[in-house]
N, C-alpha and C positions, 0 to 999 in steps of 0.2 A: 735079786733084779726087778725091779717093777716092767711088768713089757708097755712099752708104748702105745698107746691107741690109736688105732688107724681106721677110715670109714670117712663117706660123707657124713655118717650121723654123729661123728665126735668134733664134726667141727667148729671151729670158737664164734662167736658174736663180736662187734666191736665194742668195745667198752668207752666210758665216760672218764676222763680222768685230768682233775685239774681243769677246767673246761674244754680241753680238746678231747673230740673223736678220734678213738684209735681203732682203725681194722684189724683183721687178722692177718698176719704176716708183715706188720708195719713198725719201725720203730720210731720212739718219740723221746726226746731230750724236756720235759716240761720244768717249770720254774715256780714251786708254790710260794708264797707270798709269806713274811716271816715280819714282824715288827722294824719298820728303819733306825738307821744308829742317828745318834743326835744331831748328826752333821744334817738329818734329813733325805740321808740317801737310800736306796732301797737293799734291798738285803732277799737274797732267794734261797731258798733250798731244793737244788737241781736234782730231779729224779729222771733218769735215765730208762723206758720202758718196751720192752720188746715181748711186743704181741701172736705168739705163735698162731698159726693156722690153724692147729688141731689141740685138742682140750686137753688139758693136764694141770701138775701144782700151780697155783699162784705163788711165787717165790720170792723172799725179799735180801735182799742181799745187801748189806750197811757197815758204813767204815767212816770215822771218826767221830763219831759219837761223842771222844775225847779230841777236841781239834787237835791235840799236837801230834795224835797219832796217824800217821800218812803212810804206812805200808800198805792199808786196804786200803787206799786209794790207788793205788798203784795195783793192787790185785784186782781190783776191778776193772780199772781201765785195760787188763791182758786181756782178762774173761770176757768181755765188750766187744776185743779187737779177735776174738777165735772164732773161723769161719763156722764151727758148730751150730755154732747159736744161732746162724740164720736159719738153721730147721729145729728150732725150739718146737717143743710143744707143751702149750701151758703162755704164763706167761711170765717174765720175770720184771721186777723190779728193783733198780741197783740202783742206794742211794750214796754217793760216794763222801760225799760230806753233811755229814748228819747236823752238825753243829759246827755252822756257817760262821760262826762269830768269835770262837775259838779257837778256830782252822786261821782266820783274819789275822788275830795276833798270838797266832803262833802257843797257844794254852791249852794246859788240860781242859780249861772251866769256862764257864760264858762271863759276859761283862761285871755279872752283879757276884764272879764270884762262887757261883754255886756249881756243884757235879753236875752235869744231864745225868751221869749215869745214876743218878740215886732223885732224880727227881720225874720218872716214869709213875702211873700214865700222863701224871700235868693235869693242870685245868689250865679253860681259858678263860680265867677271872683273877690266876694265882702271877706266881714271880714269872721274870723270862722266862729261867728257866723253864716254868711251869706251863707255860704256854708254847713254848719252843716242845717239847713232849706236846702237849694237846696238841699240837700240828700235826706230828710226827705220827701218833698212834690213830689219829681220826681221819685223816686224808691215805695215809700209805699202810701203817700197819694191817689196818683194820682189814683189808682185801686178801691178808694174804694166806698162804695155809702152811706153810713151810719157810725157814732160814736161815742165816749165818751173816750174827753177825760179828766182824772184825777189828780186833783192837793187838795191841804192842801194850809190853811193859809201861809204868810212868818214868815220869824224867828222872833219868841217873841210874835207870834199875834196865837189865836186859829178858827176855824170855826162851827156854827153848822152844819150837811150834810145836804148842800143842792147842786137842779141846778138851775143853772146860761145859761138862752136862752136867744138871743133877736128875742123876740117873735111878735114884730110889724113888724120887718123884714122880720121873717122866722115864721108866726105862724102855718107849719107843726110841728113844733118840739114843740108846744104845745099836743100832741098826745101820744107822746115818753116822755116829762116829766110827762107825770102823770102816763105814764105804770112805771117809774122807781119807783116815788114811794116814793122819801123824802119826809120828813117834809113841805119843802119850795119850792119854784121857785120862783126863781128874776129875772123880766125880766130885763135884763142887757143888753144894745147894745154892738157891739163885737169894741174893740182899734185896732185901725191900727195896723200891725205888730202879730198881735197874729192870732196862727193855725187855731181859728174858723171863724176868718178873713177873711185870706188865703183859705178856703177851699169852703168859698162861698155860695152858693144855696143848697151842700149837710147838710142832717139833722144831725147835730152835737152838742152834749151835753158838758156843762161844771159841772164838778159836785168837788163841796168843800165841803172838810170835815176834821177836825184834825188841827195838825198844824207840822212846819215843823222839822226834823231828828226826829221824835218821831214814834211809832206805836199805836195807837188808836183804842182798839178794836172795838169800838161800828162804829166807822166811819170805818172799816174794813167792817165788819160786814154788812151793809147800806147798801155800795159798790157795795159788792159783787151780793146781792139778788137784787139791779136797775139794774147791769148790765146782770141779768140771766131774771130779769124782761121784759126789754126793748127786747131781744133776743127773748123769747117767740113769743112778741108783734108782732116779725116783720116773725115769723115762721121760725124763723132759729132754734130753738127748740121743741122739745114734747113739747105739754102743760100738765102744769099738772093736779094731778090727783084731780078726782070731790072731796075730803072730806077738800084739799089743796087751790084746788080754791074757794070754798065757803071762804075760811077768808081774798079771799082777793077782795071780793066786797065790795063797801059801802067805801074802802079805799081812799082817794080823801088828795095830796098834798094842802097845800094853797099858791095863784097863789099872790106873792105882787109886785108893777110894781115898786115901788121905797124905797130906804133905806137914811140913814143918818149918819155919823160917829158926834157923839159926845164926844168933842174936851175937853182936859186939860183946866182949867181956870188960872191955875199957875203951878209951879212947884212942885215937892216936891215929896209924896212918897201915892201911892196912896193905899184905902183900898175899896176893892169890896165891893157892896150887894146884886148886881143878880150876877145868873150863867147865865152859857150859854143855851139858849132857854128858858129863862125867859119871862112872859109877863111883856108889860111896856105898864104903863099909862103915861100919857101927866102931868106932876109935879112929879113924882115918882121922890126919892132920890137914883141914882144908884152906888155913891160909894163916901167917902171923899178923900181929898189932904188935906196933911198937911204937915210941914216941920219937920223937926226931930228934932226938940225942941215940936212941938205941938204949937207952938206960936200964928201961922198961918193955919186955917184950913177951908179950904169952901167944902160946898157939892157940888157933880155934879148933875144937874139935867136936868131931861130929859124932854123936852121940844116937844118929837111928842111920839103916842101911837104906840106900834107895839112890834117885838118879839126880843130878841136878838141873831141875828145871830153871832157876831164876836167879839171877845174883846181880848183884852192884857194880856200879859199873866208876863207878867215885873212890879214889884208895882215901879219901878224908872219912872217917866214922866216928863216933859218938859211941859211950856205951850204953847198948842196949838199943842200938839202931840194927833194923833186919839187913842183914848181907849175903845168906845165904839162903835156896829155898830148895828145900830137898822133896819129892815124892817119895814117901813110904815104902819100902816090901818088907818081907819076912825072906825074901831070898833074892838076892840079883841074877838067877839066873835066863827067866826070862827078857827079867827088863835089858840085857846083854843081847840078846835075840832080836827086839825090835829097833834097838839102837845100833847095831850092826846092820838090819835090813835099812834104817834109815841113810846110814852114811853110803851104803850100795847104789842106791838110788840117787842120791843126790849130792853128795862128794862127787864130782868128776869134773874137770881142768876144761876149763876155757868153754866160755858159751860163743856157738861158733855164730852167733848172727844176734842182732839186736831184736829187740821186741817191740 
């Protein structure tokens, strides 16, 4: 864990952001102007800045790069409401809704039907998506040293809480991924046009959990804890109390370097036999696909072993459609241990108070 910097020499100076002077020890919500709607209504990208008194990392926290992925918005709200952030070292740039246009229309995409997370770093003279990406990169991302980008599965699918990071290209992410402590870390290459790719060598994690247009309380709680753990690891927040620190020891995520999609062998109605987070052995029957009359029924058999990290939520499938996402492994023993630890920490009955 990186130690918190202390002493008068480590005090921060005021910064300028979005035309506002932000003094150390203060927080501001600033709207960056975006192109207007065709009704001529103004549109902005809200950014909440917490500028700590002491020097530290410049941390970026983003959600709703895809406008229908809303779990991250609630994660950011809860992080900002945490008492510990009042003692922040460094600066937090929290952007709960990056894709304002998609969020307004409850859509993954922008009005020009482009995917913002395939449009970075953007251009100030390009498409609508490119211009939004350029504004974000120029005004916000360029300031930051570390970050976490919060996502969910696409519409009609759900994901087990997981961290994705290109560990081959950026091995320094391994330490941050372990600090986050999701049950699984998937080593996945960055794609051209994504925020992770555009940010480059700066350590940025991708958190995937839950489904689009739905609040998933488990995914949100894992996300909040993970963000705060990473910020503590970077020395931005005070360390946890001794009794809580003891609970943190010995918890390690499972690192996977490959995953496969199991696809529908025929069109029909799917009856799944496995749940999200289930352990998969080679040869397991994951479900059955049948026509509406039951005349033609085929089992879906896994040809790999691993962990079910994503699956379709819709029972109506076409031949070739991706329906089960399995992170693969030669042995499921280490997977089972990480999943057991995850359930012990989070699968507790009844939340005592609303957050």
